[in-house]
C-alpha positions in Angstrom: 49.8 137.1 144.8 47.8 133.8 144.0 48.2 135.6 140.3 51.7 135.4 140.1 52.3 132.1 141.8 50.2 130.4 139.1 52.7 132.8 136.6 55.4 130.9 138.0 54.2 127.7 138.4 53.4 127.3 134.7 56.5 128.8 133.4 58.3 125.8 135.9 55.5 123.4 134.2 56.1 124.6 130.5 60.1 124.5 131.1 59.8 121.1 131.9 57.9 120.2 129.4 60.8 121.5 127.0 63.2 120.0 128.7 61.3 116.4 129.0 60.7 116.9 124.8 64.7 117.7 124.1 65.3 114.3 126.3 62.9 111.9 124.2 64.5 114.3 120.8 68.1 113.1 122.1 66.9 109.4 123.7 66.2 108.7 119.8 69.0 110.9 118.2 71.0 110.4 115.3 73.3 113.1 115.3 73.5 116.1 117.4 70.7 118.6 118.6 71.8 121.2 116.5 72.1 119.3 113.5 68.7 117.7 113.6 67.4 120.8 113.8 69.2 122.0 111.1 67.8 119.1 109.0 64.4 119.8 110.2 63.8 123.5 110.0 67.3 124.9 107.6 68.4 125.2 104.7 67.9 122.2 102.1 70.8 121.0 100.4 68.4 120.5 97.1 68.2 124.3 97.0 71.8 124.8 98.5 74.4 122.3 96.2 72.6 122.3 93.1 74.7 123.5 90.5 77.7 123.4 92.8 81.3 122.0 91.8 81.8 119.4 94.7 85.3 117.2 95.0 84.7 113.8 96.7 88.1 112.4 97.6 87.7 108.4 99.2 84.8 108.2 96.2 84.9 104.6 95.1 83.5 103.3 98.4 81.4 103.9 101.8 80.7 107.4 102.8 82.1 109.0 99.7 80.2 106.9 97.3 77.2 107.3 98.7 77.9 111.0 99.0 78.6 110.9 95.5 75.3 109.8 94.0 73.5 111.8 96.5 75.4 115.0 95.1 74.6 113.8 91.4 71.1 113.6 92.6 70.7 117.0 93.9 72.4 118.3 90.6 76.1 119.2 91.5 78.9 118.9 89.3 81.2 116.2 90.6 85.0 115.9 90.8 85.3 112.1 92.5 88.8 110.6 93.6 90.2 107.6 95.3 93.3 106.0 94.1 91.1 102.8 92.2 90.0 104.2 88.8 88.3 101.6 87.9 85.8 101.7 90.6 85.7 105.5 90.3 84.3 104.6 86.7 82.0 102.4 88.2 80.6 105.0 90.5 80.4 107.6 87.9 78.3 105.0 85.6 75.7 105.0 88.0 75.5 108.8 89.1 74.9 109.3 85.4 72.0 106.5 85.9 70.4 107.7 88.5 70.6 111.7 87.7 70.3 113.7 85.0 74.0 115.0 84.8 76.2 114.7 81.7 79.3 112.6 81.1 81.3 115.9 81.2 79.9 117.1 84.7 81.4 114.6 86.5 85.3 114.3 86.1 86.9 111.0 86.9 90.3 111.9 89.0 92.6 109.2 90.6 94.3 110.4 93.1 96.9 109.0 95.9 96.5 111.3 99.4 100.1 109.8 100.3 101.8 111.1 96.7 101.8 114.5 98.0 103.7 115.7 94.6 100.4 115.4 93.0 98.1 117.2 95.1 98.7 120.6 93.2 98.4 119.0 89.5 95.1 117.3 90.7 93.6 120.7 91.7 95.1 122.2 88.5 93.2 119.6 86.7 89.7 120.0 88.8 89.7 123.8 88.1 90.6 123.3 84.2 87.5 121.3 84.3 85.4 123.5 86.1 86.9 127.0 86.3 86.3 126.6 90.1 86.0 124.3 93.5 82.7 125.5 95.7 83.1 122.3 97.8 86.3 120.4 98.8 84.8 117.3 100.7 87.6 115.5 102.1 86.8 111.7 102.6 89.5 109.4 102.0 90.9 108.1 104.4 91.3 104.1 106.6 90.7 103.4 109.7 92.6 100.8 112.5 91.9 97.4 114.0 95.3 96.5 116.4 96.4 96.8 119.7 98.7 99.0 120.2 101.3 96.5 122.0 101.1 94.4 118.9 101.2 97.5 115.8 104.3 98.0 114.2 105.4 101.9 114.6 105.4 102.3 110.7 101.8 101.5 110.9 101.7 104.5 113.0 103.3 106.8 110.6 101.5 105.3 107.7 98.4 106.4 109.1 99.5 109.8 109.5 100.4 110.3 106.0 97.0 109.6 104.5 94.5 110.5 107.5 96.5 113.7 108.4 99.0 115.0 106.2 97.5 113.7 102.8 94.2 115.9 104.1 95.9 118.7 105.2 98.2 118.7 101.9 95.4 118.8 98.8 93.3 121.2 101.3 96.5 123.6 101.4 96.1 123.6 97.5 92.3 124.5 97.8 92.3 127.0 99.7 94.2 128.9 98.0 91.6 129.5 95.2 88.9 129.5 97.7 90.7 132.5 99.1 91.2 134.2 95.2 87.1 133.9 95.3 86.9 134.3 98.7 84.4 131.7 99.0 84.1 128.2 99.5 83.3 125.1 101.8 86.2 123.1 103.3 83.8 119.7 104.4 86.4 116.8 106.3 84.4 113.5 106.9 86.9 112.9 110.3 85.0 111.0 113.0 83.6 110.3 116.4 87.1 109.4 117.1 88.2 112.6 116.7 86.3 113.5 119.8 86.7 110.5 122.2 89.3 107.5 122.8 88.9 104.1 121.6 90.9 100.8 122.4 91.6 99.2 118.7 91.8 102.3 117.0 95.0 104.2 118.8 96.7 105.5 115.6 92.8 106.0 114.0 91.6 108.3 117.0 95.3 110.2 116.7 94.5 111.1 113.1 91.3 111.7 113.5 92.7 114.0 116.8 94.7 115.6 114.6 92.5 116.5 112.4 90.0 118.3 114.7 92.7 120.4 115.9 94.2 121.3 113.2 90.3 122.3 111.5 89.6 124.1 114.5 92.8 125.9 114.4 92.1 127.2 110.6 88.8 128.2 110.8 90.7 131.2 113.0 92.6 131.9 110.4 89.9 132.6 108.2 88.0 135.3 109.9 88.7 137.4 106.9 87.1 135.6 104.8 83.3 134.9 106.3 81.9 132.6 103.8 84.9 130.2 103.4 83.2 127.9 105.5 85.5 124.7 107.6 83.0 122.1 108.5 83.7 119.0 110.2 81.8 115.6 109.8 82.0 113.1 113.1 80.5 109.8 112.0 80.1 106.7 114.4 79.9 103.2 113.5 78.7 103.5 109.7 77.3 100.1 107.3 80.6 100.6 104.9 83.8 99.3 103.3 85.7 100.4 106.5 86.6 97.7 107.9 87.5 95.7 104.9 90.8 98.1 104.8 91.4 98.9 107.8 95.5 99.3 109.1 96.3 95.7 111.4 99.3 95.2 113.1 101.5 95.4 110.0 101.1 96.8 106.7 101.2 93.6 104.8 98.4 92.3 107.0 94.6 92.7 106.2 91.7 92.3 108.9 90.2 88.7 107.9 87.0 88.8 109.0 85.2 92.5 109.2 81.9 90.9 111.0 78.1 91.7 110.7 77.9 95.4 109.4 74.0 95.2 109.9 73.6 96.9 113.1 75.5 100.0 112.2 74.0 103.3 110.9 73.2 102.9 107.1 75.3 104.7 104.2 72.6 107.0 102.6 71.5 108.1 106.4 74.8 109.5 107.4 75.7 111.0 103.8 71.9 112.6 103.9 73.4 114.3 107.4 76.3 115.2 105.9 75.1 117.1 103.3 72.6 118.5 106.0 75.7 119.8 107.5 77.4 121.1 104.5 74.3 123.1 103.4 73.8 125.0 106.5 77.4 125.2 107.3 77.1 123.3 110.5 80.9 123.5 112.4 81.3 120.1 114.1 78.3 117.8 113.6 78.1 114.4 115.1 76.1 111.8 113.1 75.8 108.6 115.4 73.5 106.3 116.7 73.9 106.0 120.9 75.8 105.0 122.9 78.6 107.1 120.7 76.6 110.3 120.9 75.6 109.8 124.3 79.4 109.5 125.0 80.7 112.4 122.3 78.1 114.5 124.7 79.6 112.8 128.0 83.1 113.8 126.4 82.3 117.1 125.9 80.5 118.0 128.9 81.0 115.3 131.6 84.7 113.8 130.7 85.2 112.1 133.9 81.6 109.8 133.3 83.4 109.2 129.4 86.3 107.8 130.4 84.5 105.5 133.1 81.8 104.3 130.2 84.9 103.9 127.4 86.7 101.7 130.0 83.4 99.5 130.1 82.8 99.8 126.2 86.3 99.2 125.8 86.5 96.2 127.4 83.9 94.9 125.6 84.8 96.3 122.1 88.1 94.4 122.6 86.8 90.8 123.7 84.5 91.3 120.4 87.9 91.7 118.2 89.3 88.6 119.7 86.2 87.0 119.2 86.3 87.5 115.3 82.9 89.3 115.4 82.4 93.2 114.7 84.1 95.4 117.7 80.8 97.2 118.0 78.6 94.7 117.7 76.9 94.2 120.8 76.1 97.6 122.3 75.1 99.4 119.1 71.3 99.5 118.1 70.1 96.8 115.5 69.1 97.9 112.1 66.3 96.8 110.4 
């Protein structure tokens, strides 16, 4: 009897210790625990992506630009797209400087996601150059900083046209090719705003929720193609140029002051965790510091608490924005 009690106590103590270790990991985490497990124990991007043909949209700045550099260092063959061809040429030049790729290994392809009539020809251009597309990274898009009551409805139309319809249009043409090959990866950079709701970003949240719903549904349509992966990346606030290019109250207005961005996650860390997700076929990856990471978990498992917390955070976010500082500045961890 005493031996049995001792065993029960030992098992309970072990379970409690394991729980405490997980809690400590979570408190220090900058991504969901499944993703961080894959980073430590899973497949490495260096092995999985070398020699793969990867098409990155929105590659002229921010997360897309950093992804391009990291992919170049890994030895991936690259098609890079955005509206600004001169910026793409700058990115290509740096890729050649930091990697062993040749000029022919990087295709610069100007692309406007809102011009859906051009997407089939763009896909054919990549296929003509490389012969295949192993990975499509849907990264192109714009964020928003404006209150709904102040915002013209044509802004919402433009957000959905770019972030949602443009993305699924390009995906349709690339997916046809992947179905023919019976393999490939469709990677979409969504956002934690595709999981939760937040003030100043009603249209942006709507577009990201639309992407989440679309790709979750698409995944279920591809069960006959087990080697085609649908991967959704949900970053929180990241150091990038996204704030300088946001939608505001009307299409003609740009944001006057983007504020200090140093408190946000470094872009290279976000890009690395994205590539870990791709290498390990993580279906949905949350890449964020707290408190946004905590809110993702709450939104998933305790939505009533999440609504309460977001109401408090949202009020501060609006105050920050109206004061001319970054909306997330007062409750994000300072980056050194």
